[in-house]
N, C-alpha and C positions, 0 to 999 in steps of 0.2 A: 709576577704576572704570567698567566698562561693563556695560550690560544685555545679556542674551542675546537679547532680542527687538529686532527692527529691520526697517527697510524702506529700499530704495534703488531709484531708477529713473532711467534716462537713455536718450535717443534719439539716433540718428545716421542719416546717409544718405550715399551716394556713388553717383553716376551714376544708374542705374535701380533701385538697391536702397535700401530704408529699413528700419530695425530699431529695436528697443528691448529693453533688458535690465531685468528686475525681479529683485531679490534680497530674500528674506524669511527671517526666522529666528525660531524659538521656543526654549524651554528644551530642554536636552539634557545628558546626563551627560558627553559629550565632544563632539568635533566630528564631526557627521554631515552630510556635504555631498552634495547631490543636484543634478545638472545636467540640464536639459531643453533641449538645443540642437536645432537643425534640421539636416536632411540637407544635406551640403555644407559644414558648419562643424565637422567633426570635429577639424580642426587646432587649434581653439580650446580643446578640452576640457582638455588637460594644462596650458595656460597659465592657464586660469580656475581650475583646482584649485590650482595652485601659488600664485597670487596670493591666493586666499582663505585657504589654509593658512598663508601668511606673516603674515596680519594678523588672523586670527580664531582664538581658542583653544578656545572652547566654543560649543555651540548646534547646533540642527538647522537647517541652512541649505539653502535651495532657490534655484537660479539658473535663471530662465526666459529664453529668447530667442525673440522673435517677429521673423520676417524676411519682408518683402514685396519681391518682384522684379517690376518692370514688364517684361514680355517685349519685347525689342527687335524692331522690324519686320524681317521677313525680307528678305534682299537678293536681287535678280534679277541673275544673272551670265551672261555670254555664254560658252558653251563653244566656244572658238575652234577647238579640234581638230575637234569635231563639225561646226562651220560650214565649215571648210576641206574636209572630206570631202563635205559636201552641195553646196558650190559646184562642186567638181570633177565630181561626178556630174551636177549640173544642166547644166554646160557640155558634157559629153559628149552628154547628151540633146539639147541645142540644136543641136549640130553634126550629129547624126544626123537630126534631124527638121526642122532649119531653122526652128525656132520662135523666139519672142522669148526674151531672157534672163529668168531667174527674178527675180521681184520680191522686194525685201527683206521685205515683209510675208509673202509666202509662205514664204520661208526661215525667218523667225523663228517662224513657226507650226509648224514641224516639231518633233516630239518630240526632246528632247535638245539642241537648239540653245540654248535659254534654260533656265536652271536656277534654281529657288527654293531659296536656302540659308538655313538657320536660323543666326543669329549666336550664336556661343558665346563665353564669357568666356575670355580668354587667361590664361596663368599669371601674368603681371605684373598684370593687372587683378584676378585673384582674390587675389593676395598683398596688393595695395593695399586691397581691400575688407576682408579679414580683419584687417589692421593697424588700419583705421579702426574696425572692430567691437570690437577689443580695447581701443582707447582709450575707446570708449563704455562698455565693461564697467568699466574702471577708474574712470570718472566715477560710475557707479552704485555701485561698491564704496565710493568716498569718501563718498558720501551715506549709504550704509548704515552705515558706521563712525561717521560723525558723528551719525546718529540713535541708534545704540546708546550713544554717549558722552553724548548729551543725556539719555537715559533713565537712564543710570548716575548722572549728577549729581543727578537727582531722587531716585533711590534712596538716594544718599549722604545727602541732606538728611533723608530719613525715618529712616534708620538712626542718624544722629547724634542726632536728637531722641529716639529710643527709648533709645539708650545714655545720654544725659543723664538721662532719667527713671529708668533703672535705677540710675545713680550716686546720684541723690537718695534713692531707696529704700534703697540700701546705707548711706548716711549716716544715714538715719532709724533703721535697725536698730542701727547702731553707737552712736548716741547715745541709744538707748532707755533710760529709767530702769529698765526691767525687767532690764537687763544689769548694773546696779551690784551690787557685792559685797554691800552692806548690804541691798539689796532682795531678792536671792536668799536671803541668810541669814534675813531676816525671814520670807520665804515658807516656807522649810524649817522654821523653828522653829514656825510656825503649823501646818504639816502634821504635824510630829512631835508637837506638843502634842495634836492631835486623836487621833493614834494611841495615845499613851500614856494619854490619858484614857479611851479605849475599852478598853484592856487593860493590866493591871499586869505582865503576863508578858513584855513586850517588853524586850529588852536595850538599854540606852541606848548602849553602845559600838557594837553592831551597827547601831543606827539612825543613829549618826553616820557610820559607814562608808558606809551606803547613801545617806545624804544627800550625802556628798562625791561618790559615783559619779554620782548624779543631776545634781548641779551640773556635773560634768565633761562628761557627755553632752549637757547642755543648752547648753554654751558653743559659740557660733557664730563665734568669732573667726577660726578658720582659713578658714571659708567666706567670711567678709567679705573677708579678705585675698586669697583666690583670685579672688573676684569683682572686686576692685579691679585685679588683674593682667589679668583678661580684658577689663575695660573699656579699659585702656591698649592691650592687643593689638588690640582692635576698632578703636580710633582709628588705630592704625598701619596696619592693613589698608586703611582708608578712604583714607588718604593715599598708598597705593602706586599706581603706574601700571600694574603688571602685573596679570594675571588672578588674582583672589583669591577667586573664588567657592567653590572647594573648601575652602580654608583657613577661610573665614568660616563655611561650613556646619559644619565640625568644631568651630569655636569656639562656635557657638550650642549645640551638644550639651554642651560643657563648662559653659556658662552654665546650661543647664537642670539639669545634674547638681548644681551647687552650690545652685541655688534649691530643688531637691527636698530636699536634705539640710537646708538651712536651715529649710524648712517642717516637716520631721519632728522637728527639735530644738526648734522654737519652744515656749516655755513661757509665752507671753504673747499675748493677742489682737492687740495692735498689731503684734508681730513676725510673727505668722501672716498678718495682712492684707497686710503689706508683702511677705512672701514670695510670696503668691498673686498680688499685683499684678506682681511680677517675672516670674512664670511666664507671665502674660498677655502682657507686653511681649516676653518671649523668643520666645513662639509667633509674635507679630507679626513679630519680626525674622527668624525662620526662613522665613516666607512671602516676605519681601522678598529674603532672601539666595538663595532658590531661583531668582531671576531674574538673579543676578549672574554674569558671565562668569568 
C-alpha cells in the first residue's frame, strides 16, 4: 500500500552544468502528471512521463527541473584565411613603398584576423548531459516512491487499528443480550401487554403477527455477517502490493451502508451506541483511504 502524497529530490552535475529534480504529489482521482522542464531539455519529457507512468498509478504529480549552466569562456581563434589575405596585401604595399614589413601586432589588430567564438555544446556532450540528467531523475523518482511507500505503511497501521476496532464492535453487537430470542420475546410480551391493557379491542392474533414482523425487521444478523466479510476484504486489500485505493474507497461505502442499516434496526441502546461508534470509525477510515494510491 502506498500513499498518494510524496516528495523526492536529487541533484546532479556534469561539466559546466548542474541541476536538480523535485517530484511532488498530492491526492488525485487518477494520474495527473505535470512536468516543468527547462528549455533545451525537451528530449527528457517523454522519458520522464514514461518512467512516472510505469511506477505511479494515482495522484497529482508535479516534476520540476532546475538547471544552471556556467557559461564557457569564449575562444579567440585566428582566421587564417583573412590573415593570409592581409599578409599578401601588406607585402604588396611594402614592395611598392619600400617600407618595413608589417608587425604581428598590427596585423592581429586588424578586424577579422582574430575572432571571438562562443563555445557551443556538441551533440555528444548534449547527449551525455541528458543521460546524466535522466539518471538524476530516476534517483529522485526512487526517493519519491520510497516516500510514498513509507507513508503507505503508516496509513496501513492506522487502517488496521480501525478495522480491529470495528471488529470488536461487531462482536459486541453479535454477543449483545438484547439479540437473544428470550430477551426479544420478553420485550415484545411487555409491549403487547401494555397495548392490550390500554385497549380490549386489539386482536391477539394480529398482535402476534405484528410482533413477528417487528422481530424480523430488528434482526441484524445479515448486517453482522456482511460486516465480517468486509473486515476480511479490508485486511486482504491492506496485504496487496498493487494500487488498492479505489477498491478500498468502494469498500468503505459498503461498510457505511451496513452500519447505517444496523443503526436503523437497532432496538437496544447498546446496539445503537455500537453502530454509531462504527460509523465514526468508518468515517475516519474514509479520510485515510482518500490518501491511498
